[in-house]
N, C-alpha and C positions, 0 to 999 in steps of 0.2 A: 055611111054617116052613123050608122051603129056599130060598124066596126071602128069608127074613130074615136068612138064615146068608150068602147072597151079600152083601146090602147089606152088613152087617156087615164082611165080609172086604174088599170094596172100600174102605171109610170108612177101615180100620185103615190099609192100604196108602196111601191118598191121606196119612193124618196123618203115616206115617212118612215119606213122600218130604218132605213140607213141613219136616219137623224137620231132616232132611239138607240139604236146600237152604238152610235158615235158618244151620245151623252153618258150612256149607263156603264159603258165598257171602256172605252179609250181614255174618257175624261176620267175614270175611277183611277187608271192605271197610271195618269199622269199624278193625280194626286199623292199617289204612294210614292212616287218615284225619290224624293228628297230621302225618305226614310231609308229606302234602299241603298242610295248611296252613300248614306252616311256608316250603313253597316258595312259597305264596302269597303270606306276607307279605313275602316278600324282592322278588317280582316287584313288588308294590304300593310298596314301599320305593324301588326302583329307579326305578318309574314316578313315584314323589314327587319324588324326586331331579331326573329328566328334566324334570319340570313348571317347576323355579326356572330365571327368565329369565336368560339371560347378560348383564352388563354391565359396562362400565369405570367406573371411580373414579378419583376426585383428591382430595388431602388439601387441605384449607382451611389456610392458611398465612398469618402475617404478612409483609410485605414492602413495597418501594417500588412506588408504581403512577407510571408514566410517561405523561403524556398528550402525544402526539406531534403533530406538522403535517406534512401532506403538499403535496409541492411538486414540480415538474418540475425537472431539470436537465440541464447539460450538462458533459462533462469537457473540460478544457483543461489546457495546460501552460504555465508560466511560464519553462519552460528551453528554448527554441527560437529557433533562430539560422539565418540564412543565410550561409554563409562566401562572401565576395567576396576576389577577388584586389586585393591593396593596391599590387602593381607590376607593369609587362608583362614578359613573358616566355615563351619556350618550356617547355610542361608536361614535364619532363624525367621525373618517376616520380609515378605514381599509385597511391598503396599502400593503398587502402580499395577494398570495392565495396559494392553495395547492402545495405542492412539490416546492416551489419557494428558489432558493437560496439566502441567505442573508449574509452581512458583519458584524462583530462586529461594535456595534456602530449604524447600520441603525435604522432609525425610523418606526416602525411596527404598532404600534395602536396609535391613537391619541385619547383621551377623552375629553369631554368639561371641559374646565378649568376655565370658568368666575367665578363660585364661589370661587374657591382657589386663583384666582387673587384677589378678593376682600378682602378676609380674609388675604392676605400678605401684601396688602395696609393699611388693618387697624390695622394690629399690627406693621408695620413700623410706622405708624404714633403716635402710641401709645409710640413706644420705644423713638422717637424723643422728644415728648413732656416731657417725663418722664426724659430725658437726659437733655433737656433744662430748666427744672423746679430746676433740682439738681444743675446745675452749676450756674444758676442766683442766687439761694438762697446762694451757696457759695460766689461767688463774692459779693453782697452785706451784707452778714453777717460778713466779715472778716475786720480788721483795714485797713485801707488805707496804701500805702508804697509809695516807690520812682516810682514805676509803674503805678500808680494811673491813672495819666493824659493820659498815653499811652492807658490803658484799656478804658478809655473813649471814645478813639478814635476807637481803632479797635472793640470792642465788638459790638456798634451801627451799625458799617458799616457791619459787619459780619450778624447781626441780619436783616440788610436791605437786603443784599442780599440772604440769605434763605428765607425771606416774597417773594420777587420777583419772585426767582425760585419756591416756593411753587404754587404762583397763575398761573404762565404760566403751570405748570404739571396740574393743575385741570382744566384749560381752554383746555388742549389737544395740547399745544404747543409745549412742549418737552417730550421726552419718559420718560418712569419710570426709565430705568437705569441712564440717565444723571440725574434725579431728586435725585437718590439716591447717586450718585458720587457727585454732589455740597452737599448736606446735610451732607455727610461724611467730606468734607472740612470746612462746618460751623462748626460742631462738633470739628473738630481739632483746630479752631481758638479759640473757647470757652475755651477747655483745655488748651491751652499753654497761653492764656492772662489773664486767672483768677486769683483769689487770692488761696493761699494754694493749688498751683499746684499740688504737689506731693500726697495730698489726693485724689483730685479730678481724676486725672489718676489712682490712685490704685482703687477707687470706680467703675470708667467706664470701666476698664478692666474685672472686675468681669462678670460673667454671671447674670445680673438681670431678672426679672421673663418676663419683657418686650421683652428682647434680647432672650429669649429662645422662648418666642411666634412666634418670627420673624423667629428664623431658622426652628421652626416647620413648619411654613406656608411655606415656601420655600421648604422643601423636599416634602409636599404633593403635592404642585403644581407641582415638576418635576415628580412626581409618575402618573402624567397624561399623559404623553409621555415614552410610552412603546419601548425600545431599544433591539436590539439584544446584550446579554453578550458576545455571541462569534459567528464566523461565521458557518453557519450550513445549515439543510433545515428545512423551515416550514412544519409541517404535523400535521392532525388532529384537524385542525380549527372547535372552538365549537362556534363561536359566529359571528353576522353579522353587519354591519353598522346601527344606530338608534337603537340599543338594549341597554336597560338599565343593567350595569353590576354592581355588589355589592363586594367591596372587599372580596378577597378570590375566587373568581369566576375562573375557569380554562378557559384559553382564547385558546392555541394551544399549540403543543409541537417543541420543537427545537432541532433537532440533529445534530452532526457532525460525517461523515464516512470516512473523509479523511485518518485516522487511525483507525484501528479496533483491538480487541483484540480476540483471539482465548483461551477458557478456554479447556485445554486437563485434562484427568485422567490418572495418571501414576500409577502401581503398587507401594506400597510402597517396594517391593525387587527391583525394578529398580529405586527408587527416588534417591539412591546414585549415579549415573551416570548422573544425571542431573547438568548441568551448566548453571548458568545468560550468556547471551551473545553466547549459541549455536545456530547454522543454523538449521532452519525448513522448511521443505517442506509441503505444503497444498492443499489437493485437495477438491473441493466442487461438490456437485452432479449436480449443475447447469452449470458448467464449466468440464466435465468429461475429455478433453482433455489438460487441462492447468494445469500448476503446480505455485502455487505461494509461494513465500517465505516470512519467518517472522526469528524473534529472539525470545529467551528464554527472557522473561523481569523478571519475577519473580517466584519464586516456594512458595508455601505455606508452613508455619510451622505446619501445622496441616493435620493428616490423618482421612480420613473418616470412623468412624469405621463401618459402614454399608458395603460398598464395598471395605476398605483397600485400597482406593488409594488416591493420592494427587494432588490438582489441581498444574497445571503448568498454569501460563500466558504466550500467545505468544503474541508479538506485530507484526503489519505488517503493512506496507502504502497500501492505498487503492485509489490511485488519479484517477481512473477511476470511483468509487464508484459502483464497480461489486458486491462487497460482501455486503449482507445485515444483521443486526443483526437478530439474530436465525437462521440463516443457518447452516446446519451440515457440520462439516468439518472430512476428514480421515488426522491425523497428522503424521508426519514421522520426528522424533527428532533424532540430531546426538547426540547419546550418548558415541560411543568412537570413537577416530580417530586415526588411527595405520599410522606413517610415513614409507614413501619410501619402500614400499612393491611391489613385482615384481607381477604383475597383468595381467590376461586375462579373456576373458568376460565369464559368466557362460554357454553361447552358446556353447563354445568349448569343456567343458568337457564331456565325453561319460563314460560310464562304460560296462566293457566286463569282464566277467569272474570273476566278483566281485572287478576287479580293475579299478583305474580311469586311464583314457588315453585323449591324444589328438593328431589331425593329425597337420604335420607341412608341409608347403608347401617349397619344395625345387625343384628349375629348373624344374617346371611343374610335380612335384610327389609329392604324398602324403606319408608322412614318418610318420609311427605309433609309438606314443612315450607314456611309461608309466610315470604317471607324481604323486608327491606327494604333496599335497597340504595343506594349514593351514586354516587362517581365512578367511571369506567368508561373503559376504551380498547378496542380492538379484541380483545383477549386476555383480559383479565381484569375482575372488577366487585368493587368494595369491599362488603361486607356489612356493616350495621349491626346488625341482628338476625336472628334465627331460626335462625342456624348458629354453632356454636362453633370454635375454632382446634383442628386436628389431627383433626376429624371428615371421613368420606371422603362425598363427594358424586358421585352417579352423573352419570356425563359422556358415556355413550353407551348405546343401549339402555333410555332411560327414556321415550320418547313414549307408550307405552301402558301405562306402569306405573301400580298402582293402589296407594293406602295398603296397608302390609303384606302386599305382593306377595313371594314367595319370589324371591330373587334369587342368582346365583353368580357371583363377580367373576372375569372373564378379562383378561387382559392383552393 
């Protein structure tokens, strides 16, 4: 009986302990379960978001598809001249240095001109003497007329002014230019006042030997000053100050590279696609990351019989003078222009099972689309079916995509 009471007491203790454990531990765990479930759902959502594959997209759009022809080319300039001395003389002044920019008309070299000035003065004096002798001979040889008294007054006065002017010039009191101007005025007075005026004017208007000599002397004098025939850069200077130069001596090279030409070689089978005015893209090895623009300026009428190519001349602006004559160029000429085509980037096109396809992004999912393509170039493909305008096609991150895969767009 005593044993039964002990067993009963132990049983009650165990039951009470079990109830206490239930209320204080299991119940508390149940109360905290919703919060844990919420956190778990958030974690699952984050994991779901992280599982979306990052992709880049581009919009299908309508535009012109340009088919280009590629060709090698070489930069040249048509504004290059080797400057030479036209007269002999001592180099008095060299006013430029290597690689200096000059403008049209700038004085570049000056030769000693004393010898040429003396020759011009001698020729001018001989011309005036010959003209004066002719006019005086005509004046005194002809019969007197009603203007005789007037001539006797006007001509001596003109002669007196001329002699006065000549003496001032010889003393260096007036310039050569002023002396020539006053001499011309004297010459005009003699012509207007002389007898047989028409005959005298006809004779003096012709080029006499004396007048020709004056003009030749003037030309020779002007050649002692060498000026820039156009704006450009001076290079390859071959002379130095105080050096004696002879006519025909090479002095320096003047080149203008504000504009340059690129001579490209196009196969005769493609020459029918060339048109003057078409846009051209040019790449030079000196600037591998830069694309230069130009236009087709001319197409040669001749085919090179050796390599069956035709020369196409491309004109391009070169304001920064980056391109130097002789540089090699990779030329891309717009040969065909197809208007208003639905285009997607080449990167969007994949081939699976021998068929072309592209992935389109719709509401965060990648949709597999088989497509039919038409014309294409290095950058774009014409889409004939399978994709609509303004849809976003995947161009990066799509090699392992499956249909309806979750994606997120990155820039």
